[in-house]
Each structure stands twice: as C-alpha cells, then as structure tokens.
Predicted model as a PDB file, atoms N, CA, C, CB and O in Angstrom, pLDDT in the B-factor column:
MODEL        1                                                                  
ATOM      1  N   MET A   1     -14.378  12.537 -29.775  1.00 50.00           N  
ATOM      2  CA  MET A   1     -14.705  11.896 -28.522  1.00 50.00           C  
ATOM      3  C   MET A   1     -13.403  11.583 -27.773  1.00 50.00           C  
ATOM      4  CB  MET A   1     -15.544  10.608 -28.760  1.00 50.00           C  
ATOM      5  O   MET A   1     -12.467  11.037 -28.356  1.00 50.00           O  
ATOM      6  N   THR A   2     -13.347  11.924 -26.501  1.00 55.00           N  
ATOM      7  CA  THR A   2     -12.161  11.685 -25.687  1.00 55.00           C  
ATOM      8  C   THR A   2     -12.277  10.350 -24.974  1.00 55.00           C  
ATOM      9  CB  THR A   2     -11.958  12.819 -24.671  1.00 55.00           C  
ATOM     10  O   THR A   2     -13.351   9.988 -24.493  1.00 55.00           O  
ATOM     11  N   ASN A   3     -11.171   9.615 -24.905  1.00 57.00           N  
ATOM     12  CA  ASN A   3     -11.141   8.332 -24.208  1.00 57.00           C  
ATOM     13  C   ASN A   3     -10.638   8.562 -22.785  1.00 57.00           C  
ATOM     14  CB  ASN A   3     -10.239   7.299 -24.960  1.00 57.00           C  
ATOM     15  O   ASN A   3      -9.466   8.878 -22.585  1.00 57.00           O  
ATOM     16  N   LYS A   4     -11.519   8.405 -21.800  1.00 61.00           N  
ATOM     17  CA  LYS A   4     -11.133   8.603 -20.404  1.00 61.00           C  
ATOM     18  C   LYS A   4     -11.059   7.256 -19.705  1.00 61.00           C  
ATOM     19  CB  LYS A   4     -12.130   9.541 -19.678  1.00 61.00           C  
ATOM     20  O   LYS A   4     -11.936   6.410 -19.880  1.00 61.00           O  
ATOM     21  N   LYS A   5     -10.026   7.061 -18.925  1.00 72.00           N  
ATOM     22  CA  LYS A   5      -9.880   5.837 -18.150  1.00 72.00           C  
ATOM     23  C   LYS A   5     -10.622   5.988 -16.830  1.00 72.00           C  
ATOM     24  CB  LYS A   5      -8.385   5.507 -17.907  1.00 72.00           C  
ATOM     25  O   LYS A   5     -10.697   7.079 -16.265  1.00 72.00           O  
ATOM     26  N   ASN A   6     -11.167   4.878 -16.349  1.00 73.00           N  
ATOM     27  CA  ASN A   6     -11.720   4.859 -15.001  1.00 73.00           C  
ATOM     28  C   ASN A   6     -10.556   4.664 -14.046  1.00 73.00           C  
ATOM     29  CB  ASN A   6     -12.806   3.731 -14.827  1.00 73.00           C  
ATOM     30  O   ASN A   6      -9.924   3.608 -14.033  1.00 73.00           O  
ATOM     31  N   ILE A   7     -10.279   5.669 -13.259  1.00 81.00           N  
ATOM     32  CA  ILE A   7      -9.170   5.603 -12.318  1.00 81.00           C  
ATOM     33  C   ILE A   7      -9.746   5.635 -10.911  1.00 81.00           C  
ATOM     34  CB  ILE A   7      -8.157   6.772 -12.542  1.00 81.00           C  
ATOM     35  O   ILE A   7     -10.477   6.554 -10.542  1.00 81.00           O  
ATOM     36  N   THR A   8      -9.402   4.615 -10.135  1.00 82.00           N  
ATOM     37  CA  THR A   8      -9.860   4.537  -8.753  1.00 82.00           C  
ATOM     38  C   THR A   8      -9.007   5.461  -7.899  1.00 82.00           C  
ATOM     39  CB  THR A   8      -9.798   3.079  -8.223  1.00 82.00           C  
ATOM     40  O   THR A   8      -7.779   5.420  -7.978  1.00 82.00           O  
ATOM     41  N   PRO A   9      -9.648   6.297  -7.079  1.00 86.00           N  
ATOM     42  CA  PRO A   9      -8.868   7.152  -6.177  1.00 86.00           C  
ATOM     43  C   PRO A   9      -8.019   6.295  -5.232  1.00 86.00           C  
ATOM     44  CB  PRO A   9      -9.806   8.086  -5.363  1.00 86.00           C  
ATOM     45  O   PRO A   9      -8.431   5.205  -4.834  1.00 86.00           O  
ATOM     46  N   ILE A  10      -6.854   6.788  -4.884  1.00 87.00           N  
ATOM     47  CA  ILE A  10      -5.903   6.037  -4.065  1.00 87.00           C  
ATOM     48  C   ILE A  10      -6.512   5.614  -2.723  1.00 87.00           C  
ATOM     49  CB  ILE A  10      -4.649   6.875  -3.824  1.00 87.00           C  
ATOM     50  O   ILE A  10      -6.186   4.543  -2.209  1.00 87.00           O  
ATOM     51  N   TRP A  11      -7.388   6.439  -2.155  1.00 87.00           N  
ATOM     52  CA  TRP A  11      -7.969   6.128  -0.847  1.00 87.00           C  
ATOM     53  C   TRP A  11      -9.054   5.047  -0.938  1.00 87.00           C  
ATOM     54  CB  TRP A  11      -8.553   7.394  -0.225  1.00 87.00           C  
ATOM     55  O   TRP A  11      -9.501   4.542   0.092  1.00 87.00           O  
ATOM     56  N   GLU A  12      -9.483   4.685  -2.155  1.00 88.00           N  
ATOM     57  CA  GLU A  12     -10.459   3.621  -2.344  1.00 88.00           C  
ATOM     58  C   GLU A  12      -9.826   2.345  -2.888  1.00 88.00           C  
ATOM     59  CB  GLU A  12     -11.552   4.086  -3.274  1.00 88.00           C  
ATOM     60  O   GLU A  12     -10.464   1.292  -2.879  1.00 88.00           O  
ATOM     61  N   SER A  13      -8.609   2.419  -3.353  1.00 92.00           N  
ATOM     62  CA  SER A  13      -7.946   1.274  -3.950  1.00 92.00           C  
ATOM     63  C   SER A  13      -7.542   0.263  -2.881  1.00 92.00           C  
ATOM     64  CB  SER A  13      -6.721   1.725  -4.746  1.00 92.00           C  
ATOM     65  O   SER A  13      -6.917   0.639  -1.889  1.00 92.00           O  
ATOM     66  N   PRO A  14      -7.884  -1.006  -3.060  1.00 94.00           N  
ATOM     67  CA  PRO A  14      -7.510  -2.010  -2.059  1.00 94.00           C  
ATOM     68  C   PRO A  14      -6.018  -2.347  -2.069  1.00 94.00           C  
ATOM     69  CB  PRO A  14      -8.307  -3.270  -2.285  1.00 94.00           C  
ATOM     70  O   PRO A  14      -5.465  -2.739  -1.041  1.00 94.00           O  
ATOM     71  N   LEU A  15      -5.366  -2.197  -3.223  1.00 96.00           N  
ATOM     72  CA  LEU A  15      -3.944  -2.509  -3.350  1.00 96.00           C  
ATOM     73  C   LEU A  15      -3.181  -1.282  -3.833  1.00 96.00           C  
ATOM     74  CB  LEU A  15      -3.727  -3.693  -4.317  1.00 96.00           C  
ATOM     75  O   LEU A  15      -3.629  -0.567  -4.729  1.00 96.00           O  
ATOM     76  N   LEU A  16      -2.028  -1.054  -3.225  1.00 96.00           N  
ATOM     77  CA  LEU A  16      -1.180   0.067  -3.600  1.00 96.00           C  
ATOM     78  C   LEU A  16       0.217  -0.447  -3.907  1.00 96.00           C  
ATOM     79  CB  LEU A  16      -1.142   1.137  -2.480  1.00 96.00           C  
ATOM     80  O   LEU A  16       0.689  -1.391  -3.272  1.00 96.00           O  
ATOM     81  N   ASN A  17       0.883   0.175  -4.884  1.00 95.00           N  
ATOM     82  CA  ASN A  17       2.291  -0.151  -5.078  1.00 95.00           C  
ATOM     83  C   ASN A  17       3.101   0.636  -4.036  1.00 95.00           C  
ATOM     84  CB  ASN A  17       2.763   0.184  -6.552  1.00 95.00           C  
ATOM     85  O   ASN A  17       2.529   1.433  -3.292  1.00 95.00           O  
ATOM     86  N   VAL A  18       4.391   0.429  -3.974  1.00 96.00           N  
ATOM     87  CA  VAL A  18       5.227   1.054  -2.947  1.00 96.00           C  
ATOM     88  C   VAL A  18       5.157   2.575  -3.022  1.00 96.00           C  
ATOM     89  CB  VAL A  18       6.678   0.590  -3.089  1.00 96.00           C  
ATOM     90  O   VAL A  18       5.061   3.242  -1.992  1.00 96.00           O  
ATOM     91  N   GLU A  19       5.204   3.122  -4.215  1.00 96.00           N  
ATOM     92  CA  GLU A  19       5.162   4.577  -4.377  1.00 96.00           C  
ATOM     93  C   GLU A  19       3.815   5.148  -3.916  1.00 96.00           C  
ATOM     94  CB  GLU A  19       5.423   4.958  -5.847  1.00 96.00           C  
ATOM     95  O   GLU A  19       3.772   6.164  -3.223  1.00 96.00           O  
ATOM     96  N   GLU A  20       2.727   4.495  -4.302  1.00 96.00           N  
ATOM     97  CA  GLU A  20       1.399   4.953  -3.879  1.00 96.00           C  
ATOM     98  C   GLU A  20       1.236   4.858  -2.369  1.00 96.00           C  
ATOM     99  CB  GLU A  20       0.306   4.135  -4.573  1.00 96.00           C  
ATOM    100  O   GLU A  20       0.683   5.763  -1.744  1.00 96.00           O  
ATOM    101  N   ALA A  21       1.719   3.759  -1.777  1.00 96.00           N  
ATOM    102  CA  ALA A  21       1.638   3.588  -0.323  1.00 96.00           C  
ATOM    103  C   ALA A  21       2.445   4.664   0.386  1.00 96.00           C  
ATOM    104  CB  ALA A  21       2.138   2.192   0.089  1.00 96.00           C  
ATOM    105  O   ALA A  21       2.021   5.185   1.418  1.00 96.00           O  
ATOM    106  N   SER A  22       3.592   4.992  -0.158  1.00 96.00           N  
ATOM    107  CA  SER A  22       4.426   6.045   0.417  1.00 96.00           C  
ATOM    108  C   SER A  22       3.684   7.383   0.409  1.00 96.00           C  
ATOM    109  CB  SER A  22       5.754   6.164  -0.359  1.00 96.00           C  
ATOM    110  O   SER A  22       3.700   8.110   1.402  1.00 96.00           O  
ATOM    111  N   ASP A  23       3.043   7.701  -0.696  1.00 96.00           N  
ATOM    112  CA  ASP A  23       2.269   8.941  -0.801  1.00 96.00           C  
ATOM    113  C   ASP A  23       1.060   8.922   0.139  1.00 96.00           C  
ATOM    114  CB  ASP A  23       1.805   9.159  -2.252  1.00 96.00           C  
ATOM    115  O   ASP A  23       0.788   9.903   0.830  1.00 96.00           O  
ATOM    116  N   TYR A  24       0.348   7.812   0.157  1.00 96.00           N  
ATOM    117  CA  TYR A  24      -0.879   7.701   0.943  1.00 96.00           C  
ATOM    118  C   TYR A  24      -0.603   7.797   2.445  1.00 96.00           C  
ATOM    119  CB  TYR A  24      -1.584   6.386   0.628  1.00 96.00           C  
ATOM    120  O   TYR A  24      -1.278   8.539   3.159  1.00 96.00           O  
ATOM    121  N   PHE A  25       0.395   7.042   2.922  1.00 95.00           N  
ATOM    122  CA  PHE A  25       0.687   7.002   4.356  1.00 95.00           C  
ATOM    123  C   PHE A  25       1.680   8.073   4.795  1.00 95.00           C  
ATOM    124  CB  PHE A  25       1.220   5.645   4.727  1.00 95.00           C  
ATOM    125  O   PHE A  25       1.921   8.250   5.989  1.00 95.00           O  
ATOM    126  N   ARG A  26       2.254   8.783   3.830  1.00 95.00           N  
ATOM    127  CA  ARG A  26       3.270   9.803   4.103  1.00 95.00           C  
ATOM    128  C   ARG A  26       4.453   9.216   4.878  1.00 95.00           C  
ATOM    129  CB  ARG A  26       2.654  10.971   4.889  1.00 95.00           C  
ATOM    130  O   ARG A  26       4.932   9.774   5.866  1.00 95.00           O  
ATOM    131  N   ILE A  27       4.895   8.063   4.378  1.00 94.00           N  
ATOM    132  CA  ILE A  27       6.053   7.351   4.919  1.00 94.00           C  
ATOM    133  C   ILE A  27       7.004   7.152   3.743  1.00 94.00           C  
ATOM    134  CB  ILE A  27       5.645   5.961   5.602  1.00 94.00           C  
ATOM    135  O   ILE A  27       6.559   6.934   2.617  1.00 94.00           O  
ATOM    136  N   GLY A  28       8.289   7.223   3.992  1.00 96.00           N  
ATOM    137  CA  GLY A  28       9.260   7.040   2.919  1.00 96.00           C  
ATOM    138  C   GLY A  28       9.169   5.669   2.266  1.00 96.00           C  
ATOM    139  O   GLY A  28       8.746   4.697   2.892  1.00 96.00           O  
ATOM    140  N   MET A  29       9.567   5.602   1.011  1.00 96.00           N  
ATOM    141  CA  MET A  29       9.500   4.339   0.272  1.00 96.00           C  
ATOM    142  C   MET A  29      10.376   3.265   0.897  1.00 96.00           C  
ATOM    143  CB  MET A  29       9.910   4.556  -1.173  1.00 96.00           C  
ATOM    144  O   MET A  29      10.005   2.091   0.892  1.00 96.00           O  
ATOM    145  N   ASN A  30      11.532   3.642   1.435  1.00 96.00           N  
ATOM    146  CA  ASN A  30      12.393   2.655   2.084  1.00 96.00           C  
ATOM    147  C   ASN A  30      11.720   2.075   3.330  1.00 96.00           C  
ATOM    148  CB  ASN A  30      13.744   3.287   2.458  1.00 96.00           C  
ATOM    149  O   ASN A  30      11.838   0.879   3.597  1.00 96.00           O  
ATOM    150  N   LYS A  31      11.021   2.907   4.087  1.00 94.00           N  
ATOM    151  CA  LYS A  31      10.315   2.433   5.282  1.00 94.00           C  
ATOM    152  C   LYS A  31       9.148   1.529   4.891  1.00 94.00           C  
ATOM    153  CB  LYS A  31       9.807   3.627   6.123  1.00 94.00           C  
ATOM    154  O   LYS A  31       8.895   0.528   5.561  1.00 94.00           O  
ATOM    155  N   ILE A  32       8.439   1.864   3.822  1.00 94.00           N  
ATOM    156  CA  ILE A  32       7.355   1.006   3.328  1.00 94.00           C  
ATOM    157  C   ILE A  32       7.919  -0.356   2.950  1.00 94.00           C  
ATOM    158  CB  ILE A  32       6.637   1.657   2.110  1.00 94.00           C  
ATOM    159  O   ILE A  32       7.347  -1.389   3.298  1.00 94.00           O  
ATOM    160  N   ARG A  33       9.041  -0.359   2.239  1.00 94.00           N  
ATOM    161  CA  ARG A  33       9.668  -1.639   1.860  1.00 94.00           C  
ATOM    162  C   ARG A  33      10.073  -2.428   3.104  1.00 94.00           C  
ATOM    163  CB  ARG A  33      10.907  -1.396   0.957  1.00 94.00           C  
ATOM    164  O   ARG A  33       9.886  -3.643   3.156  1.00 94.00           O  
ATOM    165  N   GLU A  34      10.628  -1.740   4.104  1.00 93.00           N  
ATOM    166  CA  GLU A  34      11.037  -2.395   5.351  1.00 93.00           C  
ATOM    167  C   GLU A  34       9.824  -3.015   6.065  1.00 93.00           C  
ATOM    168  CB  GLU A  34      11.746  -1.380   6.283  1.00 93.00           C  
ATOM    169  O   GLU A  34       9.895  -4.148   6.542  1.00 93.00           O  
ATOM    170  N   LEU A  35       8.725  -2.275   6.135  1.00 90.00           N  
ATOM    171  CA  LEU A  35       7.516  -2.767   6.799  1.00 90.00           C  
ATOM    172  C   LEU A  35       6.878  -3.945   6.064  1.00 90.00           C  
ATOM    173  CB  LEU A  35       6.508  -1.645   6.926  1.00 90.00           C  
ATOM    174  O   LEU A  35       6.186  -4.764   6.669  1.00 90.00           O  
ATOM    175  N   THR A  36       7.116  -4.022   4.764  1.00 91.00           N  
ATOM    176  CA  THR A  36       6.442  -5.032   3.957  1.00 91.00           C  
ATOM    177  C   THR A  36       7.376  -6.115   3.430  1.00 91.00           C  
ATOM    178  CB  THR A  36       5.754  -4.374   2.809  1.00 91.00           C  
ATOM    179  O   THR A  36       7.017  -6.840   2.502  1.00 91.00           O  
ATOM    180  N   ASP A  37       8.571  -6.235   4.011  1.00 90.00           N  
ATOM    181  CA  ASP A  37       9.498  -7.287   3.594  1.00 90.00           C  
ATOM    182  C   ASP A  37       9.009  -8.657   4.059  1.00 90.00           C  
ATOM    183  CB  ASP A  37      10.908  -7.011   4.145  1.00 90.00           C  
ATOM    184  O   ASP A  37       8.256  -8.769   5.026  1.00 90.00           O  
ATOM    185  N   GLY A  38       9.445  -9.679   3.363  1.00 82.00           N  
ATOM    186  CA  GLY A  38       9.151 -11.052   3.756  1.00 82.00           C  
ATOM    187  C   GLY A  38       8.032 -11.657   2.928  1.00 82.00           C  
ATOM    188  O   GLY A  38       7.121 -10.958   2.484  1.00 82.00           O  
ATOM    189  N   LYS A  39       8.111 -12.943   2.731  1.00 81.00           N  
ATOM    190  CA  LYS A  39       7.136 -13.651   1.896  1.00 81.00           C  
ATOM    191  C   LYS A  39       5.800 -13.862   2.599  1.00 81.00           C  
ATOM    192  CB  LYS A  39       7.697 -14.988   1.474  1.00 81.00           C  
ATOM    193  O   LYS A  39       4.767 -13.922   1.933  1.00 81.00           O  
ATOM    194  N   ASN A  40       5.790 -13.977   3.927  1.00 86.00           N  
ATOM    195  CA  ASN A  40       4.549 -14.246   4.650  1.00 86.00           C  
ATOM    196  C   ASN A  40       4.010 -13.002   5.348  1.00 86.00           C  
ATOM    197  CB  ASN A  40       4.769 -15.349   5.669  1.00 86.00           C  
ATOM    198  O   ASN A  40       3.352 -13.109   6.382  1.00 86.00           O  
ATOM    199  N   ASN A  41       4.275 -11.852   4.806  1.00 90.00           N  
ATOM    200  CA  ASN A  41       3.835 -10.600   5.395  1.00 90.00           C  
ATOM    201  C   ASN A  41       2.337 -10.410   5.128  1.00 90.00           C  
ATOM    202  CB  ASN A  41       4.654  -9.409   4.828  1.00 90.00           C  
ATOM    203  O   ASN A  41       1.909 -10.476   3.976  1.00 90.00           O  
ATOM    204  N   PRO A  42       1.528 -10.174   6.180  1.00 93.00           N  
ATOM    205  CA  PRO A  42       0.079 -10.055   5.981  1.00 93.00           C  
ATOM    206  C   PRO A  42      -0.359  -8.783   5.254  1.00 93.00           C  
ATOM    207  CB  PRO A  42      -0.604 -10.113   7.304  1.00 93.00           C  
ATOM    208  O   PRO A  42      -1.523  -8.675   4.869  1.00 93.00           O  
ATOM    209  N   TYR A  43       0.537  -7.822   5.059  1.00 92.00           N  
ATOM    210  CA  TYR A  43       0.204  -6.551   4.415  1.00 92.00           C  
ATOM    211  C   TYR A  43       0.531  -6.536   2.932  1.00 92.00           C  
ATOM    212  CB  TYR A  43       0.932  -5.426   5.096  1.00 92.00           C  
ATOM    213  O   TYR A  43       0.313  -5.528   2.261  1.00 92.00           O  
ATOM    214  N   VAL A  44       1.055  -7.650   2.407  1.00 95.00           N  
ATOM    215  CA  VAL A  44       1.561  -7.664   1.033  1.00 95.00           C  
ATOM    216  C   VAL A  44       0.952  -8.798   0.227  1.00 95.00           C  
ATOM    217  CB  VAL A  44       3.078  -7.784   1.027  1.00 95.00           C  
ATOM    218  O   VAL A  44       0.781  -9.914   0.717  1.00 95.00           O  
ATOM    219  N   LEU A  45       0.632  -8.486  -1.013  1.00 95.00           N  
ATOM    220  CA  LEU A  45       0.269  -9.494  -1.998  1.00 95.00           C  
ATOM    221  C   LEU A  45       1.376  -9.454  -3.045  1.00 95.00           C  
ATOM    222  CB  LEU A  45      -1.174  -9.231  -2.634  1.00 95.00           C  
ATOM    223  O   LEU A  45       1.551  -8.452  -3.738  1.00 95.00           O  
ATOM    224  N   TRP A  46       2.117 -10.546  -3.154  1.00 93.00           N  
ATOM    225  CA  TRP A  46       3.191 -10.620  -4.146  1.00 93.00           C  
ATOM    226  C   TRP A  46       2.602 -11.114  -5.453  1.00 93.00           C  
ATOM    227  CB  TRP A  46       4.347 -11.553  -3.669  1.00 93.00           C  
ATOM    228  O   TRP A  46       1.966 -12.168  -5.489  1.00 93.00           O  
ATOM    229  N   ILE A  47       2.804 -10.378  -6.508  1.00 93.00           N  
ATOM    230  CA  ILE A  47       2.403 -10.775  -7.857  1.00 93.00           C  
ATOM    231  C   ILE A  47       3.702 -10.941  -8.624  1.00 93.00           C  
ATOM    232  CB  ILE A  47       1.426  -9.712  -8.548  1.00 93.00           C  
ATOM    233  O   ILE A  47       4.236  -9.987  -9.189  1.00 93.00           O  
ATOM    234  N   GLY A  48       4.200 -12.169  -8.633  1.00 91.00           N  
ATOM    235  CA  GLY A  48       5.538 -12.430  -9.159  1.00 91.00           C  
ATOM    236  C   GLY A  48       6.534 -11.754  -8.230  1.00 91.00           C  
ATOM    237  O   GLY A  48       6.623 -12.104  -7.053  1.00 91.00           O  
ATOM    238  N   THR A  49       7.274 -10.800  -8.745  1.00 90.00           N  
ATOM    239  CA  THR A  49       8.215 -10.050  -7.908  1.00 90.00           C  
ATOM    240  C   THR A  49       7.668  -8.673  -7.544  1.00 90.00           C  
ATOM    241  CB  THR A  49       9.557  -9.903  -8.623  1.00 90.00           C  
ATOM    242  O   THR A  49       8.343  -7.884  -6.883  1.00 90.00           O  
ATOM    243  N   LYS A  50       6.447  -8.391  -7.977  1.00 93.00           N  
ATOM    244  CA  LYS A  50       5.842  -7.088  -7.700  1.00 93.00           C  
ATOM    245  C   LYS A  50       5.151  -7.118  -6.339  1.00 93.00           C  
ATOM    246  CB  LYS A  50       4.834  -6.700  -8.814  1.00 93.00           C  
ATOM    247  O   LYS A  50       4.356  -8.014  -6.055  1.00 93.00           O  
ATOM    248  N   ARG A  51       5.460  -6.140  -5.515  1.00 94.00           N  
ATOM    249  CA  ARG A  51       4.924  -6.020  -4.162  1.00 94.00           C  
ATOM    250  C   ARG A  51       3.730  -5.077  -4.186  1.00 94.00           C  
ATOM    251  CB  ARG A  51       6.010  -5.513  -3.169  1.00 94.00           C  
ATOM    252  O   ARG A  51       3.877  -3.892  -4.485  1.00 94.00           O  
ATOM    253  N   MET A  52       2.547  -5.602  -3.870  1.00 96.00           N  
ATOM    254  CA  MET A  52       1.339  -4.790  -3.771  1.00 96.00           C  
ATOM    255  C   MET A  52       0.914  -4.768  -2.303  1.00 96.00           C  
ATOM    256  CB  MET A  52       0.190  -5.348  -4.694  1.00 96.00           C  
ATOM    257  O   MET A  52       0.734  -5.815  -1.681  1.00 96.00           O  
ATOM    258  N   ILE A  53       0.758  -3.573  -1.768  1.00 96.00           N  
ATOM    259  CA  ILE A  53       0.448  -3.409  -0.346  1.00 96.00           C  
ATOM    260  C   ILE A  53      -1.064  -3.389  -0.161  1.00 96.00           C  
ATOM    261  CB  ILE A  53       1.087  -2.109   0.220  1.00 96.00           C  
ATOM    262  O   ILE A  53      -1.782  -2.672  -0.859  1.00 96.00           O  
ATOM    263  N   LYS A  54      -1.533  -4.191   0.795  1.00 96.00           N  
ATOM    264  CA  LYS A  54      -2.949  -4.217   1.140  1.00 96.00           C  
ATOM    265  C   LYS A  54      -3.215  -2.994   2.008  1.00 96.00           C  
ATOM    266  CB  LYS A  54      -3.351  -5.555   1.881  1.00 96.00           C  
ATOM    267  O   LYS A  54      -2.862  -2.963   3.187  1.00 96.00           O  
ATOM    268  N   ARG A  55      -3.839  -1.991   1.408  1.00 96.00           N  
ATOM    269  CA  ARG A  55      -4.011  -0.686   2.045  1.00 96.00           C  
ATOM    270  C   ARG A  55      -4.710  -0.785   3.395  1.00 96.00           C  
ATOM    271  CB  ARG A  55      -4.794   0.232   1.136  1.00 96.00           C  
ATOM    272  O   ARG A  55      -4.214  -0.237   4.379  1.00 96.00           O  
ATOM    273  N   ALA A  56      -5.834  -1.461   3.465  1.00 95.00           N  
ATOM    274  CA  ALA A  56      -6.616  -1.519   4.705  1.00 95.00           C  
ATOM    275  C   ALA A  56      -5.850  -2.240   5.817  1.00 95.00           C  
ATOM    276  CB  ALA A  56      -7.957  -2.224   4.452  1.00 95.00           C  
ATOM    277  O   ALA A  56      -5.875  -1.807   6.969  1.00 95.00           O  
ATOM    278  N   LYS A  57      -5.175  -3.331   5.476  1.00 95.00           N  
ATOM    279  CA  LYS A  57      -4.411  -4.090   6.482  1.00 95.00           C  
ATOM    280  C   LYS A  57      -3.263  -3.263   7.048  1.00 95.00           C  
ATOM    281  CB  LYS A  57      -3.863  -5.390   5.871  1.00 95.00           C  
ATOM    282  O   LYS A  57      -3.059  -3.233   8.262  1.00 95.00           O  
ATOM    283  N   LEU A  58      -2.514  -2.591   6.178  1.00 94.00           N  
ATOM    284  CA  LEU A  58      -1.394  -1.776   6.653  1.00 94.00           C  
ATOM    285  C   LEU A  58      -1.908  -0.576   7.436  1.00 94.00           C  
ATOM    286  CB  LEU A  58      -0.519  -1.307   5.472  1.00 94.00           C  
ATOM    287  O   LEU A  58      -1.311  -0.181   8.437  1.00 94.00           O  
ATOM    288  N   GLU A  59      -3.008  -0.002   6.986  1.00 93.00           N  
ATOM    289  CA  GLU A  59      -3.596   1.135   7.690  1.00 93.00           C  
ATOM    290  C   GLU A  59      -4.018   0.713   9.109  1.00 93.00           C  
ATOM    291  CB  GLU A  59      -4.815   1.696   6.900  1.00 93.00           C  
ATOM    292  O   GLU A  59      -3.784   1.444  10.072  1.00 93.00           O  
ATOM    293  N   GLU A  60      -4.629  -0.450   9.226  1.00 92.00           N  
ATOM    294  CA  GLU A  60      -5.038  -0.977  10.531  1.00 92.00           C  
ATOM    295  C   GLU A  60      -3.826  -1.175  11.450  1.00 92.00           C  
ATOM    296  CB  GLU A  60      -5.794  -2.311  10.356  1.00 92.00           C  
ATOM    297  O   GLU A  60      -3.849  -0.798  12.622  1.00 92.00           O  
ATOM    298  N   TYR A  61      -2.771  -1.772  10.893  1.00 90.00           N  
ATOM    299  CA  TYR A  61      -1.542  -1.996  11.658  1.00 90.00           C  
ATOM    300  C   TYR A  61      -0.950  -0.672  12.138  1.00 90.00           C  
ATOM    301  CB  TYR A  61      -0.512  -2.759  10.807  1.00 90.00           C  
ATOM    302  O   TYR A  61      -0.579  -0.548  13.305  1.00 90.00           O  
ATOM    303  N   LEU A  62      -0.859   0.308  11.257  1.00 90.00           N  
ATOM    304  CA  LEU A  62      -0.274   1.594  11.624  1.00 90.00           C  
ATOM    305  C   LEU A  62      -1.113   2.313  12.676  1.00 90.00           C  
ATOM    306  CB  LEU A  62      -0.124   2.474  10.390  1.00 90.00           C  
ATOM    307  O   LEU A  62      -0.560   2.967  13.560  1.00 90.00           O  
ATOM    308  N   MET A  63      -2.427   2.203  12.596  1.00 89.00           N  
ATOM    309  CA  MET A  63      -3.290   2.835  13.593  1.00 89.00           C  
ATOM    310  C   MET A  63      -3.092   2.203  14.974  1.00 89.00           C  
ATOM    311  CB  MET A  63      -4.762   2.726  13.167  1.00 89.00           C  
ATOM    312  O   MET A  63      -3.127   2.899  15.989  1.00 89.00           O  
ATOM    313  N   GLU A  64      -2.885   0.885  15.009  1.00 88.00           N  
ATOM    314  CA  GLU A  64      -2.627   0.201  16.279  1.00 88.00           C  
ATOM    315  C   GLU A  64      -1.285   0.625  16.868  1.00 88.00           C  
ATOM    316  CB  GLU A  64      -2.658  -1.321  16.084  1.00 88.00           C  
ATOM    317  O   GLU A  64      -1.152   0.778  18.082  1.00 88.00           O  
ATOM    318  N   CYS A  65      -0.311   0.810  16.017  1.00 85.00           N  
ATOM    319  CA  CYS A  65       1.038   1.178  16.475  1.00 85.00           C  
ATOM    320  C   CYS A  65       1.099   2.581  17.048  1.00 85.00           C  
ATOM    321  CB  CYS A  65       2.025   1.062  15.335  1.00 85.00           C  
ATOM    322  O   CYS A  65       1.815   2.824  18.019  1.00 85.00           O  
ATOM    323  N   TYR A  66       0.367   3.493  16.466  1.00 68.00           N  
ATOM    324  CA  TYR A  66       0.523   4.891  16.810  1.00 68.00           C  
ATOM    325  C   TYR A  66      -0.665   5.494  17.561  1.00 68.00           C  
ATOM    326  CB  TYR A  66       0.763   5.666  15.576  1.00 68.00           C  
ATOM    327  O   TYR A  66      -0.680   6.694  17.835  1.00 68.00           O  
ATOM    328  N   SER A  67      -1.664   4.665  17.897  1.00 59.00           N  
ATOM    329  CA  SER A  67      -2.803   5.181  18.656  1.00 59.00           C  
ATOM    330  C   SER A  67      -2.440   5.245  20.137  1.00 59.00           C  
ATOM    331  CB  SER A  67      -4.063   4.297  18.438  1.00 59.00           C  
ATOM    332  O   SER A  67      -1.708   4.395  20.644  1.00 59.00           O  
ATOM    333  N   ALA A  68      -2.955   6.250  20.817  1.00 54.00           N  
ATOM    334  CA  ALA A  68      -2.672   6.410  22.236  1.00 54.00           C  
ATOM    335  C   ALA A  68      -3.688   5.666  23.063  1.00 54.00           C  
ATOM    336  CB  ALA A  68      -2.654   7.880  22.622  1.00 54.00           C  
ATOM    337  O   ALA A  68      -3.615   5.682  24.292  1.00 54.00           O  
TER     338      ALA A  68                                                      
ENDMDL                                                                          
END                                                                             
C-alpha cells in the first residue's frame, strides 16, 4: 500500500511561502519580499519569522495595480 499525501494545489492554497508566491504570480522572489515587507502588511501572515503570503489578498492588490 502506498502512502499518498493530500497536497493542495497552489492555486487553491490560501497561504503561500515566498517561493510558491514567486512561481504563482511569476514575480521574482526579491520583488515578492519587497511587496510583503513590514510587520503590518495586509498581504502577509507572520508565523514567527516565517513569511506566509495571503494569496487572495496579494492577487487582488496586483489586479488593481495592473488593470486598465
């Protein structure tokens, strides 16, 4: 019997790490870090020193910035 993990697809995950966010949004990791710097950033959930990006919030922000 094989042990398979339940893995949530990146496009359904509410939280992304910096690398996943970079892949998902096709933005460099340094730019993701720049966009999500600061303790009171609405796009980030800090878990200790780990930065988790709120996918839907950042996606909404980016759509507002780049929509015509």
